[in-house]
C-alpha positions as a Markdown table, in Angstrom:
| # | Residue | x | y | z |
|---|---|---|---|---|
| 1 | Met | 0.0 | 0.0 | 0.0 |
| 2 | Met | 2.8 | 2.4 | 0.8 |
| 3 | Ala | 4.4 | 1.6 | -2.6 |
| 4 | Glu | 1.2 | 2.6 | -4.3 |
| 5 | Glu | 1.0 | 5.8 | -2.3 |
| 6 | Glu | 4.6 | 6.7 | -3.3 |
| 7 | Leu | 3.8 | 6.0 | -6.9 |
| 8 | Ala | 0.7 | 8.1 | -6.9 |
| 9 | Thr | 2.6 | 10.9 | -5.1 |
| 10 | Cys | 5.4 | 10.7 | -7.7 |
| 11 | His | 3.1 | 10.9 | -10.7 |
| 12 | Leu | 1.1 | 13.8 | -9.2 |
| 13 | Ser | 4.3 | 15.8 | -8.6 |
| 14 | Thr | 5.3 | 15.5 | -12.3 |
| 15 | Cys | 2.0 | 17.0 | -13.6 |
| 16 | Cys | 2.6 | 20.4 | -15.1 |
| 17 | Pro | 0.4 | 23.4 | -14.1 |
| 18 | Ala | -1.1 | 23.4 | -17.6 |
| 19 | Ala | -2.2 | 19.8 | -17.2 |
| 20 | Glu | -3.7 | 20.5 | -13.7 |
| 21 | Glu | -5.5 | 23.5 | -15.2 |
| 22 | Ala | -6.9 | 21.4 | -18.0 |
| 23 | Ser | -7.9 | 18.7 | -15.5 |
| 24 | Asn | -9.8 | 21.4 | -13.5 |
| 25 | Ser | -11.9 | 22.3 | -16.6 |
| 26 | Arg | -12.4 | 19.8 | -19.4 |
| 27 | Glu | -10.7 | 16.8 | -17.9 |
| 28 | Val | -12.8 | 17.0 | -14.6 |
| 29 | Glu | -15.7 | 15.0 | -15.9 |
| 30 | Pro | -13.7 | 12.1 | -17.4 |
| 31 | Ile | -11.5 | 11.8 | -14.2 |
| 32 | Phe | -14.5 | 11.9 | -11.9 |
| 33 | Ser | -16.3 | 9.4 | -14.1 |
| 34 | Ala | -13.3 | 7.1 | -13.9 |
| 35 | Leu | -13.1 | 7.5 | -10.1 |
| 36 | Thr | -16.8 | 6.7 | -9.6 |
| 37 | Gly | -16.7 | 3.9 | -12.0 |
| 38 | Gly | -19.4 | 5.6 | -14.1 |
| 39 | Met | -21.9 | 4.7 | -11.4 |
| 40 | Thr | -23.1 | 8.3 | -10.7 |
| 41 | Ala | -26.1 | 9.0 | -12.9 |
| 42 | Ala | -26.2 | 12.2 | -15.0 |
| 43 | Gly | -27.7 | 15.0 | -13.0 |
| 44 | Asp | -27.2 | 13.2 | -9.5 |
| 45 | Thr | -25.4 | 15.3 | -6.9 |
| 46 | Val | -23.0 | 13.7 | -4.5 |
| 47 | Ser | -22.8 | 15.5 | -1.2 |
| 48 | Ala | -19.6 | 17.1 | 0.0 |
| 49 | Gly | -19.7 | 14.9 | 3.1 |
| 50 | Thr | -19.9 | 11.8 | 1.0 |
| 51 | Trp | -16.9 | 12.8 | -1.1 |
| 52 | Arg | -14.9 | 13.6 | 2.1 |
| 53 | Gly | -15.8 | 10.2 | 3.5 |
| 54 | Gly | -15.4 | 8.3 | 0.2 |
| 55 | Gly | -12.4 | 10.4 | -1.0 |
| 56 | Gly | -10.4 | 9.9 | 2.2 |
| 57 | Gly | -8.6 | 6.9 | 0.8 |
| 58 | Gly | -8.1 | 8.6 | -2.6 |
| 59 | Ser | -6.7 | 11.7 | -0.9 |
| 60 | Ser | -4.3 | 9.7 | 1.2 |
| 61 | Gly | -3.2 | 7.9 | -1.9 |
| 62 | Cys | -2.1 | 11.1 | -3.5 |
| 63 | Ala | -0.4 | 13.1 | -0.7 |
| 64 | Ser | -1.6 | 12.5 | 2.9 |
| 65 | Pro | -3.0 | 9.8 | 5.1 |
| 66 | Ser | -6.7 | 9.3 | 6.0 |
| 67 | Pro | -8.1 | 12.0 | 8.3 |
| 68 | Ser | -8.0 | 11.1 | 12.0 |
| 69 | Pro | -11.2 | 11.1 | 14.0 |
| 70 | Thr | -10.1 | 14.4 | 15.5 |
| 71 | Ala | -9.7 | 15.9 | 12.1 |
| 72 | Ala | -13.0 | 14.4 | 10.9 |
| 73 | Ala | -14.6 | 15.9 | 14.0 |
| 74 | Ala | -13.6 | 19.4 | 12.8 |
| 75 | Glu | -15.7 | 18.8 | 9.6 |
| 76 | Thr | -19.5 | 18.8 | 9.5 |
| 77 | Asp | -21.8 | 17.1 | 7.1 |
| 78 | Thr | -25.5 | 17.7 | 7.5 |
| 79 | Glu | -26.5 | 16.1 | 4.1 |
| 80 | Ser | -25.5 | 12.5 | 4.5 |
| 81 | Gly | -27.2 | 11.7 | 7.8 |
| 82 | Ile | -24.9 | 8.7 | 8.2 |
| 83 | Phe | -21.5 | 10.0 | 9.3 |
| 84 | Ser | -21.0 | 11.1 | 12.9 |
| 85 | Val | -19.4 | 14.5 | 13.3 |
| 86 | Glu | -17.0 | 13.0 | 15.9 |
| 87 | Ser | -15.8 | 9.7 | 14.3 |
| 88 | Glu | -16.2 | 7.5 | 11.2 |
| 89 | Val | -18.8 | 5.3 | 12.8 |
| 90 | Cys | -22.2 | 4.4 | 11.6 |
| 91 | Val | -24.7 | 6.5 | 13.6 |
| 92 | Glu | -27.5 | 3.9 | 13.2 |
| 93 | His | -25.5 | 0.7 | 14.1 |
| 94 | Glu | -22.4 | 2.2 | 15.8 |
| 95 | Ser | -20.2 | 0.0 | 13.7 |
| 96 | Glu | -17.1 | 0.9 | 11.7 |
| 97 | Leu | -17.7 | 2.3 | 8.3 |
| 98 | Asp | -15.7 | -0.4 | 6.4 |
| 99 | Arg | -17.9 | -0.8 | 3.3 |
| 100 | Phe | -18.5 | 1.4 | 0.3 |
| 101 | Cys | -22.0 | 1.6 | -1.3 |
| 102 | Gly | -21.5 | 2.1 | -5.0 |
| 103 | Thr | -25.2 | 2.7 | -5.5 |
| 104 | Glu | -25.4 | 5.6 | -3.1 |
| 105 | Gln | -21.7 | 6.5 | -3.4 |
| 106 | Lys | -21.1 | 6.6 | 0.4 |
| 107 | Leu | -19.4 | 4.7 | 3.3 |
| 108 | Val | -21.6 | 2.3 | 5.2 |
| 109 | Cys | -21.1 | -0.4 | 7.8 |
| 110 | Ser | -21.5 | -4.2 | 7.3 |
| 111 | Arg | -24.9 | -4.2 | 9.0 |
| 112 | Cys | -26.1 | -1.4 | 6.6 |
| 113 | Ala | -25.0 | -3.5 | 3.7 |
| 114 | Thr | -26.7 | -6.8 | 4.9 |
| 115 | Ala | -29.8 | -5.7 | 6.7 |
| 116 | Gly | -29.8 | -1.9 | 6.5 |
| 117 | Pro | -30.8 | 0.7 | 4.0 |
| 118 | Cys | -28.1 | -0.5 | 1.6 |
| 119 | Arg | -29.2 | -4.1 | 1.4 |
| 120 | Gly | -29.3 | -5.2 | -2.3 |
| 121 | His | -27.0 | -2.3 | -3.3 |
| 122 | Thr | -23.6 | -2.7 | -4.9 |
| 123 | Val | -21.3 | -2.8 | -1.8 |
| 124 | Thr | -17.6 | -3.5 | -1.7 |
| 125 | Pro | -15.0 | -3.6 | 1.1 |
| 126 | Leu | -13.6 | -0.2 | 1.8 |
| 127 | Ala | -10.0 | -1.4 | 1.2 |
| 128 | Ser | -10.9 | -2.8 | -2.2 |
| 129 | Arg | -12.6 | 0.4 | -3.1 |
| 130 | Val | -9.6 | 2.5 | -1.9 |
| 131 | Thr | -7.2 | 0.3 | -4.0 |
| 132 | Ala | -9.4 | 0.7 | -7.1 |
| 133 | Val | -9.6 | 4.4 | -6.7 |
| 134 | Arg | -5.9 | 4.8 | -6.1 |
| 135 | Asn | -5.2 | 2.7 | -9.2 |
| 136 | Gln | -7.6 | 4.7 | -11.3 |
| 137 | Leu | -6.0 | 7.9 | -9.9 |
| 138 | Val | -2.6 | 6.6 | -10.9 |
| 139 | Asp | -3.8 | 5.9 | -14.4 |
| 140 | Val | -5.3 | 9.4 | -14.6 |
| 141 | Cys | -2.0 | 11.0 | -13.5 |
| 142 | Glu | -0.1 | 8.9 | -16.0 |
| 143 | Lys | -2.5 | 10.0 | -18.7 |
| 144 | Met | -2.0 | 13.6 | -17.6 |
| 145 | Gln | 1.7 | 13.1 | -17.7 |
| 146 | Leu | 1.6 | 11.7 | -21.2 |
| 147 | Gln | -0.7 | 14.5 | -22.3 |
| 148 | Ala | 1.7 | 17.0 | -20.9 |
| 149 | Leu | 4.5 | 15.3 | -22.8 |
| 150 | Arg | 2.4 | 15.5 | -26.0 |
| 151 | Ile | 1.7 | 19.1 | -25.4 |
| 152 | Asp | 5.4 | 19.8 | -24.8 |
| 153 | Lys | 6.3 | 17.9 | -27.9 |
| 154 | Phe | 3.6 | 19.8 | -29.9 |
| 155 | Ile | 4.9 | 23.2 | -28.6 |
| 156 | Glu | 8.6 | 22.3 | -29.2 |
| 157 | Gln | 8.3 | 20.5 | -32.5 |
| 158 | Thr | 5.0 | 21.1 | -34.3 |
| 159 | Leu | 4.6 | 24.7 | -33.4 |
| 160 | Glu | 8.2 | 25.5 | -34.0 |
| 161 | Ala | 8.1 | 23.7 | -37.4 |
| 162 | Lys | 4.9 | 25.7 | -38.2 |
| 163 | Lys | 6.7 | 28.9 | -37.3 |
| 164 | Gln | 9.6 | 28.1 | -39.6 |
| 165 | Lys | 7.2 | 27.1 | -42.4 |
| 166 | Leu | 5.2 | 30.3 | -41.8 |
| 167 | Gln | 8.4 | 32.4 | -42.1 |
| 168 | Ala | 9.4 | 30.6 | -45.2 |
| 169 | Ala | 5.9 | 30.9 | -46.8 |
| 170 | Ala | 5.7 | 34.6 | -45.8 |
| 171 | Ser | 9.2 | 35.2 | -47.3 |
| 172 | Arg | 8.1 | 33.5 | -50.6 |
| 173 | Ala | 4.9 | 35.5 | -50.6 |
| 174 | Arg | 6.8 | 38.8 | -50.2 |
| 175 | Glu | 9.2 | 37.8 | -52.9 |
| 176 | Gln | 6.2 | 36.9 | -55.2 |
| 177 | Val | 4.6 | 40.3 | -54.5 |
| 178 | Leu | 7.9 | 42.2 | -55.1 |
| 179 | Ala | 8.5 | 40.2 | -58.3 |
| 180 | Gln | 5.1 | 40.8 | -59.7 |
| 181 | Val | 5.2 | 44.5 | -58.8 |
| 182 | Ser | 8.7 | 44.7 | -60.3 |
| 183 | Ala | 7.7 | 43.0 | -63.5 |
| 184 | Thr | 4.6 | 45.2 | -63.7 |
| 185 | Arg | 6.6 | 48.3 | -63.0 |
| 186 | Glu | 9.2 | 47.4 | -65.7 |
| 187 | Ala | 6.5 | 46.6 | -68.2 |
| 188 | Leu | 4.6 | 49.8 | -67.3 |
| 189 | Glu | 7.7 | 51.9 | -67.5 |
| 190 | Arg | 8.6 | 50.4 | -70.9 |
| 191 | Glu | 5.0 | 51.0 | -72.1 |
| 192 | Glu | 5.0 | 54.5 | -70.7 |
| 193 | Gln | 8.2 | 55.3 | -72.6 |
| 194 | Arg | 6.9 | 53.8 | -75.8 |
| 195 | Ala | 3.6 | 55.7 | -75.5 |
| 196 | Leu | 5.3 | 59.0 | -74.7 |
| 197 | Glu | 7.7 | 58.5 | -77.6 |
| 198 | Glu | 4.7 | 57.8 | -79.9 |
| 199 | Val | 2.9 | 60.9 | -78.6 |
| 200 | Gln | 6.1 | 62.9 | -79.2 |
| 201 | Arg | 6.5 | 61.6 | -82.8 |
| 202 | Glu | 2.9 | 62.4 | -83.5 |
| 203 | Gln | 3.3 | 65.9 | -82.0 |
| 204 | Glu | 6.4 | 66.4 | -84.2 |
| 205 | Arg | 4.5 | 65.2 | -87.2 |
| 206 | Val | 1.7 | 67.6 | -86.6 |
| 207 | Glu | 4.1 | 70.4 | -85.9 |
| 208 | Gln | 5.9 | 69.7 | -89.1 |
| 209 | Cys | 2.6 | 69.7 | -91.0 |
| 210 | Leu | 1.7 | 73.0 | -89.4 |
| 211 | Leu | 5.1 | 74.5 | -90.4 |
| 212 | Thr | 4.7 | 73.2 | -93.9 |
| 213 | Gln | 1.2 | 74.6 | -94.1 |
| 214 | Arg | 2.3 | 77.9 | -92.6 |
| 215 | Ala | 5.2 | 78.2 | -95.1 |
| 216 | His | 3.0 | 77.2 | -98.1 |
| 217 | Trp | 0.1 | 79.5 | -97.2 |
| 218 | Gly | 2.6 | 82.2 | -96.2 |
| 219 | Gln | 4.0 | 82.1 | -99.7 |
| 220 | Ala | 0.5 | 81.9 | -101.2 |
| 221 | Leu | -0.5 | 85.0 | -99.2 |
| 222 | Thr | 2.6 | 86.9 | -100.3 |
| 223 | Ser | 2.0 | 85.9 | -103.9 |
| 224 | Leu | -1.7 | 86.8 | -103.7 |
| 225 | Ser | -0.9 | 90.1 | -102.1 |
| 226 | Gln | 1.6 | 90.9 | -104.8 |
| 227 | Thr | -0.8 | 89.9 | -107.6 |
| 228 | Arg | -3.5 | 92.0 | -106.0 |
| 229 | Ala | -1.2 | 95.0 | -105.7 |
| 230 | Arg | -0.3 | 94.8 | -109.4 |
| 231 | Leu | -3.8 | 94.5 | -110.4 |
| 232 | Val | -4.8 | 97.5 | -108.3 |
| 233 | His | -1.9 | 99.4 | -109.8 |
| 234 | Thr | -3.0 | 98.5 | -113.3 |
| 235 | Leu | -6.5 | 99.5 | -112.4 |
| 236 | Thr | -5.6 | 102.9 | -111.1 |
| 237 | His | -2.6 | 103.9 | -113.1 |
| 238 | Thr | -3.2 | 102.4 | -116.6 |
| 239 | Ala | -4.7 | 104.5 | -119.4 |
| 240 | Asp | -7.9 | 103.2 | -120.9 |
| 241 | Ala | -6.4 | 102.4 | -124.2 |
| 242 | Gln | -3.5 | 100.5 | -122.6 |
| 243 | Leu | -5.9 | 98.8 | -120.1 |
| 244 | Val | -8.0 | 97.4 | -123.0 |
| 245 | Thr | -4.9 | 96.0 | -124.7 |
| 246 | Ser | -3.7 | 94.4 | -121.4 |
| 247 | Val | -6.6 | 92.1 | -120.9 |
| 248 | Gln | -4.5 | 89.0 | -121.6 |
| 249 | Glu | -1.9 | 90.0 | -119.0 |
| 250 | Ile | -4.6 | 90.7 | -116.5 |
| 251 | Ala | -6.2 | 87.4 | -117.2 |
| 252 | Glu | -2.9 | 85.6 | -116.5 |
| 253 | Arg | -2.5 | 87.3 | -113.2 |
| 254 | Val | -6.0 | 86.5 | -112.2 |
| 255 | Glu | -5.5 | 82.9 | -113.1 |
| 256 | Glu | -2.3 | 82.9 | -111.1 |
| 257 | Ala | -4.2 | 84.3 | -108.1 |
| 258 | Glu | -7.0 | 81.7 | -108.5 |
| 259 | Gly | -4.4 | 79.0 | -108.5 |
| 260 | Val | -3.5 | 79.7 | -104.9 |
| 261 | Gly | -6.7 | 77.9 | -103.8 |
| 262 | Glu | -8.6 | 78.0 | -100.6 |
| 263 | Pro | -7.1 | 76.8 | -97.3 |
| 264 | Cys | -8.9 | 74.0 | -95.5 |
| 265 | Asp | -8.5 | 72.3 | -92.1 |
| 266 | Thr | -7.7 | 68.5 | -92.2 |
| 267 | Glu | -7.2 | 65.8 | -89.7 |
| 268 | Gln | -3.5 | 65.8 | -90.6 |
| 269 | Leu | -3.2 | 69.0 | -88.7 |
| 270 | Asn | -4.6 | 67.4 | -85.5 |
| 271 | Leu | -3.0 | 65.1 | -83.0 |
| 272 | Asn | -4.2 | 61.5 | -83.6 |
| 273 | Pro | -5.6 | 60.4 | -80.2 |
| 274 | Ala | -4.8 | 56.8 | -81.1 |
| 275 | Cys | -1.1 | 57.6 | -80.5 |
| 276 | Ala | -1.7 | 57.4 | -76.8 |
| 277 | Asp | -3.7 | 54.2 | -77.0 |
| 278 | Ser | -2.2 | 51.3 | -75.2 |
| 279 | Lys | -4.0 | 48.0 | -74.3 |
| 280 | Leu | -1.6 | 47.4 | -71.5 |
| 281 | Leu | -2.1 | 50.8 | -69.9 |
| 282 | Arg | -5.8 | 50.7 | -70.4 |
| 283 | Gly | -6.0 | 47.2 | -68.9 |
| 284 | Leu | -3.9 | 48.2 | -65.9 |
| 285 | Trp | -5.9 | 51.4 | -65.5 |
| 286 | Ala | -9.2 | 49.5 | -65.7 |
| 287 | Thr | -8.0 | 46.8 | -63.3 |
| 288 | Ala | -6.9 | 49.5 | -60.8 |
| 289 | Leu | -10.3 | 51.1 | -60.9 |
| 290 | Leu | -12.3 | 47.9 | -60.8 |
| 291 | Leu | -10.2 | 45.9 | -58.3 |
| 292 | Gly | -8.4 | 48.7 | -56.4 |
| 293 | Pro | -9.3 | 49.8 | -52.8 |
| 294 | Asn | -11.5 | 52.5 | -54.2 |
| 295 | Ala | -13.6 | 50.3 | -56.5 |
| 296 | Tyr | -16.6 | 52.2 | -58.0 |
| 297 | Gly | -20.2 | 51.2 | -58.2 |
| 298 | Ser | -23.7 | 52.6 | -58.6 |
| 299 | Pro | -25.8 | 50.6 | -56.1 |
| 300 | Leu | -28.8 | 53.0 | -56.6 |
| 301 | Leu | -29.0 | 52.5 | -60.3 |
| 302 | Lys | -32.4 | 51.2 | -61.5 |
| 303 | Phe | -34.4 | 51.3 | -64.7 |
| 304 | Asp | -36.4 | 54.5 | -65.3 |
| 305 | Glu | -39.9 | 53.1 | -65.6 |
| 306 | Arg | -41.0 | 56.1 | -67.6 |
| 307 | Thr | -38.6 | 55.2 | -70.4 |
| 308 | Val | -39.4 | 51.4 | -70.6 |
| 309 | Ser | -40.8 | 50.4 | -74.0 |
| 310 | Pro | -44.2 | 48.7 | -74.2 |
| 311 | Leu | -42.4 | 45.7 | -75.7 |
| 312 | Leu | -40.8 | 45.1 | -72.3 |
| 313 | Ser | -42.0 | 44.4 | -68.7 |
| 314 | Leu | -40.3 | 45.8 | -65.7 |
| 315 | Ser | -39.9 | 43.9 | -62.4 |
| 316 | Asp | -41.3 | 45.4 | -59.1 |
| 317 | Asp | -37.8 | 46.2 | -57.9 |
| 318 | Leu | -37.1 | 48.1 | -61.1 |
| 319 | Arg | -34.0 | 46.0 | -61.8 |
| 320 | Thr | -35.1 | 43.4 | -64.4 |
| 321 | Leu | -36.2 | 44.0 | -68.0 |
| 322 | Thr | -38.1 | 41.1 | -69.7 |
| 323 | Phe | -38.9 | 41.0 | -73.4 |
| 324 | Leu | -42.6 | 40.3 | -74.1 |
| 325 | Gln | -43.2 | 37.6 | -76.7 |
| 326 | Lys | -46.7 | 39.0 | -77.4 |
| 327 | Lys | -47.6 | 42.7 | -77.7 |
| 328 | Pro | -49.6 | 43.7 | -74.7 |
| 329 | Arg | -53.3 | 44.5 | -75.2 |
| 330 | His | -53.2 | 47.7 | -73.3 |
| 331 | Ser | -50.5 | 50.2 | -74.0 |
| 332 | Pro | -49.0 | 52.2 | -71.1 |
| 333 | Pro | -49.9 | 55.8 | -70.8 |
| 334 | Tyr | -48.2 | 58.2 | -73.1 |
| 335 | Asp | -45.0 | 59.7 | -71.8 |
| 336 | Pro | -42.6 | 61.7 | -73.9 |
| 337 | Ser | -39.7 | 59.9 | -72.2 |
| 338 | Arg | -40.9 | 56.4 | -73.3 |
| 339 | Phe | -39.6 | 54.5 | -76.3 |
| 340 | Asp | -42.5 | 53.4 | -78.3 |
| 341 | Ser | -41.0 | 51.3 | -81.1 |
| 342 | Trp | -37.6 | 49.9 | -80.0 |
| 343 | Pro | -37.3 | 47.6 | -77.0 |
| 344 | Asn | -35.2 | 50.2 | -75.1 |
| 345 | Ala | -35.0 | 51.5 | -71.5 |
| 346 | Leu | -32.8 | 54.0 | -69.8 |
| 347 | Gly | -31.2 | 54.1 | -66.3 |
| 348 | Ser | -32.2 | 56.4 | -63.6 |
| 349 | Leu | -28.9 | 58.0 | -62.7 |
| 350 | Pro | -27.1 | 60.4 | -65.1 |
| 351 | Val | -23.3 | 60.5 | -65.2 |
| 352 | Ser | -21.6 | 63.9 | -65.6 |
| 353 | Ser | -18.7 | 63.8 | -63.2 |
| 354 | Gly | -16.5 | 61.3 | -61.4 |
| 355 | Thr | -16.1 | 57.6 | -62.1 |
| 356 | His | -19.1 | 55.2 | -62.1 |
| 357 | Ser | -19.6 | 51.6 | -62.9 |
| 358 | Trp | -22.5 | 49.1 | -62.9 |
| 359 | Val | -22.9 | 45.4 | -63.8 |
| 360 | Val | -25.7 | 43.8 | -65.8 |
| 361 | Asp | -26.6 | 40.1 | -65.7 |
| 362 | Val | -27.1 | 39.1 | -69.3 |
| 363 | Gly | -26.7 | 35.3 | -68.8 |
| 364 | Gln | -30.3 | 34.5 | -69.7 |
| 365 | Ser | -30.5 | 36.7 | -72.8 |
| 366 | Gly | -29.3 | 35.9 | -76.3 |
| 367 | Ala | -30.0 | 39.3 | -77.7 |
| 368 | Phe | -29.4 | 42.5 | -75.8 |
| 369 | Lys | -27.6 | 45.9 | -75.8 |
| 370 | Val | -25.9 | 47.7 | -72.9 |
| 371 | Gly | -24.4 | 51.1 | -73.2 |
| 372 | Val | -24.9 | 54.8 | -72.6 |
| 373 | Cys | -26.7 | 57.7 | -74.4 |
| 374 | Tyr | -27.5 | 61.4 | -74.1 |
| 375 | Ala | -30.8 | 62.4 | -72.6 |
| 376 | Ser | -31.5 | 64.0 | -76.0 |
| 377 | Leu | -31.8 | 60.6 | -77.7 |
| 378 | Glu | -35.0 | 60.3 | -79.7 |
| 379 | Arg | -37.7 | 58.2 | -78.0 |
| 380 | Lys | -40.4 | 58.0 | -80.6 |
| 381 | Gly | -40.5 | 56.2 | -84.0 |
| 382 | Ser | -38.7 | 53.2 | -85.5 |
| 383 | Gly | -35.9 | 55.1 | -87.2 |
| 384 | Asn | -32.2 | 54.9 | -86.3 |
| 385 | Glu | -32.5 | 58.1 | -84.3 |
| 386 | Ala | -34.1 | 56.0 | -81.5 |
| 387 | Arg | -32.0 | 52.9 | -82.1 |
| 388 | Leu | -29.2 | 52.4 | -79.6 |
| 389 | Gly | -25.8 | 52.5 | -81.3 |
| 390 | Tyr | -27.1 | 53.7 | -84.7 |
| 391 | Asn | -26.8 | 57.4 | -84.0 |
| 392 | Ala | -24.4 | 59.9 | -82.6 |
| 393 | Gln | -26.3 | 60.1 | -79.3 |
| 394 | Ser | -25.6 | 56.6 | -78.1 |
| 395 | Trp | -22.8 | 54.0 | -77.6 |
| 396 | Ala | -23.7 | 50.3 | -77.1 |
| 397 | Leu | -22.2 | 46.9 | -76.9 |
| 398 | Ser | -24.6 | 44.3 | -78.3 |
| 399 | Arg | -25.1 | 40.6 | -78.7 |
| 400 | Tyr | -27.1 | 39.1 | -81.5 |
| 401 | Asp | -26.9 | 35.6 | -83.0 |
| 402 | Asp | -23.9 | 34.8 | -80.8 |
| 403 | Glu | -22.0 | 37.7 | -82.2 |
| 404 | Tyr | -20.8 | 40.6 | -80.1 |
| 405 | Ser | -20.1 | 44.1 | -81.4 |
| 406 | Tyr | -19.6 | 47.7 | -80.4 |
| 407 | Cys | -21.8 | 50.2 | -82.2 |
| 408 | His | -21.8 | 54.0 | -82.4 |
| 409 | Ala | -23.2 | 56.3 | -85.1 |
| 410 | Gly | -24.2 | 53.3 | -87.1 |
| 411 | Lys | -20.6 | 52.0 | -87.3 |
| 412 | Lys | -20.1 | 48.5 | -85.9 |
| 413 | Val | -16.9 | 47.0 | -84.6 |
| 414 | Pro | -16.9 | 43.2 | -84.2 |
| 415 | Leu | -15.6 | 42.0 | -80.9 |
| 416 | Gln | -13.7 | 38.8 | -80.3 |
| 417 | Val | -15.1 | 37.3 | -77.1 |
| 418 | Val | -13.3 | 34.2 | -75.9 |
| 419 | Arg | -16.2 | 33.0 | -73.7 |
| 420 | Arg | -19.8 | 34.1 | -73.4 |
| 421 | Pro | -20.0 | 36.6 | -70.6 |
| 422 | Gln | -22.6 | 36.0 | -68.0 |
| 423 | Arg | -22.3 | 39.5 | -66.8 |
| 424 | Ile | -21.1 | 42.7 | -68.5 |
| 425 | Gly | -19.9 | 45.7 | -66.6 |
| 426 | Leu | -19.7 | 49.3 | -67.8 |
| 427 | Leu | -17.4 | 51.9 | -66.4 |
| 428 | Val | -17.6 | 55.6 | -67.2 |
| 429 | Asp | -14.6 | 57.8 | -66.2 |
| 430 | Trp | -15.9 | 61.3 | -66.8 |
| 431 | Pro | -12.6 | 63.1 | -66.1 |
| 432 | Cys | -10.8 | 60.9 | -68.7 |
| 433 | Gln | -13.8 | 60.9 | -71.0 |
| 434 | Thr | -13.6 | 57.2 | -71.3 |
| 435 | Leu | -16.3 | 54.5 | -71.7 |
| 436 | Leu | -15.2 | 50.9 | -70.9 |
| 437 | Phe | -17.0 | 47.6 | -71.3 |
| 438 | Tyr | -15.6 | 44.7 | -69.3 |
| 439 | Glu | -16.3 | 41.3 | -68.0 |
| 440 | Pro | -16.5 | 41.5 | -64.1 |
| 441 | Asp | -15.5 | 37.9 | -63.5 |
| 442 | Ser | -12.0 | 38.3 | -65.1 |
| 443 | Cys | -11.9 | 42.1 | -65.4 |
| 444 | Ala | -11.1 | 41.5 | -69.1 |
| 445 | Val | -11.7 | 44.7 | -71.1 |
| 446 | Leu | -14.1 | 43.9 | -73.9 |
| 447 | Tyr | -14.0 | 47.4 | -75.5 |
| 448 | Ala | -13.0 | 50.9 | -74.6 |
| 449 | Val | -13.6 | 54.3 | -76.3 |
| 450 | Thr | -12.3 | 57.7 | -75.4 |
| 451 | Gln | -13.9 | 60.8 | -76.8 |
| 452 | His | -15.4 | 64.1 | -75.7 |
| 453 | Phe | -18.8 | 63.7 | -74.1 |
| 454 | Ser | -20.6 | 67.0 | -74.4 |
| 455 | Asp | -23.7 | 66.1 | -72.3 |
| 456 | Pro | -24.4 | 63.9 | -69.3 |
| 457 | Leu | -24.7 | 60.2 | -70.0 |
| 458 | Leu | -27.6 | 57.9 | -69.1 |
| 459 | Pro | -27.2 | 54.1 | -68.9 |
| 460 | Ala | -29.0 | 52.6 | -71.9 |
| 461 | Phe | -30.4 | 49.1 | -72.4 |
| 462 | Ala | -32.3 | 47.0 | -74.9 |
| 463 | Val | -33.4 | 43.3 | -74.9 |
| 464 | Thr | -35.2 | 41.1 | -77.4 |
| 465 | Asp | -34.6 | 37.7 | -75.8 |
| 466 | Arg | -35.7 | 36.8 | -72.2 |
| 467 | Ser | -34.4 | 39.2 | -69.6 |
| 468 | Ile | -31.4 | 41.2 | -68.3 |
| 469 | Thr | -30.9 | 42.5 | -64.7 |
| 470 | Ile | -29.0 | 45.4 | -63.1 |
| 471 | Leu | -26.9 | 43.8 | -60.3 |
| 472 | His | -25.2 | 46.9 | -58.9 |
C-alpha cells in the first residue's frame, strides 16, 4: 500500500500546471467518471460529506494519510445523515464504516449492507474500493503526464516547425509580390516610354505639317498680295487704251491668283488620339479602378420606368427587364420619355462627373444591348434616331446571333469574345472621358472608347430575348 501511495505521489508531482489547469476544466468529468466507475447518474449530486468520506482513501493515496477522527470531527456534514461529526462510525449501528456503497456513493457499515438501508446495493469492502480508486487515480495521473509530454512535444516540435514554415511561406509571398510588382513596374515603364515617344512623334509630325502649311500659305499669301497689288496698280494707273490691250496679261495674273486655292483644315493638322492608345495601360488602368481599394459602383441604379418600351416588362424592384413575346393588349400611358418602337429603356442615374460603374446580368439573354446615351436621344419612332448605337447620341455593346459588337453612329466594330460573358460591366470615367465595357469575373476589357462627351450620359439598355438584370 505504501508503494502505491509513493507511486501516486510521484506521478502527481510530475504533472505540469497546464495539465492541472486542463484537469480542472475539461478533464474533470472524465476523471470523476473514472473514479466513480461511471456509477453516478447524470444529474445526480454527490454530497460534500460523501466525497470527504469516500475520498479519504483517494486523498491519502495522493499526498496525505486518512483524516483522523479528531480531524474528521472538525468537519461537519448535514447532508449524508450517516456520518458522525466525531468519528467515522455508523450512527445507526455504531459500527465501523468499512464498506462502500456504489449505488449511493457513500461509506456504510457491514450491517447497513446486509440488513440496513443499503441491502441489495452494490457494496464492496472499503480497502478494495480504496485500492481501485488509487489505481484509477494513478492511471489518470499517468495519462496527464503523457498528455503533458504530448503538449510539450507539440509546442517544441509542431509549433516550431509551423513557425519556420510560416516564415518561409511569408518570405516567398513577399518575394512573389515584389517580383510581380517589379515586373509590372518594368512593363509599365517600358510601355510608358513607348507611348510617350509615340505621342512625341505624333506631335512632331503635326508640328511639321503646321510648319509646312504655314510656309505654303505664307508664300501663297505673299503671292496673292503681290498679284492683287499689281492688279490694283494696273486698275488705277493704266490708261484706258492700254488697259484694253492688257486684258491678256490681266487674265494671266487673275488665273495665277485663283491657282492659290482655298485653305482648309484637315485631320492631318490634329494630333491623332490613337497615338496614346495602349492596351496594357488601359488594362492596368481599368484593373486599378475595378479591383483597387476604391472600387466604384452605382448601387442606386435602376431602370427608369417612364422610359421602358411597351415591348418590355419591368420587375417590381425596377432592376429586371423582360422582353414580351406578345404585344400587350393595353399600351402604357403616353410619356414623352418612353420608347414606343424599339425595346429600349434607360437608367435612372445620369453621369456627368467622377467615375461610375455598374454590372448587368445578361446570362439569360441571347439578344441585348448595354451602353450609354445622351438624354436627348430620340424616343419615338422606329428610325435609327431612337435605335441604340445607330446614331451619334448613343454608344452600345450588343449581342445578336452569338456575335458581339460595339456600335456608335451606325458603325459596328466586331468583338472577339473568348467565352460568353454571364455579366457585363460598364465603367464611365468622366474626367478621362472614357467609356469601358468589361467582364466582371475576369476584369477583361471587352472594348473601350475615349472621346469628348458633351452632355451627361444615361445608362441605356435593350433586350429582345428573355431578360437582363442590373446587379449593382
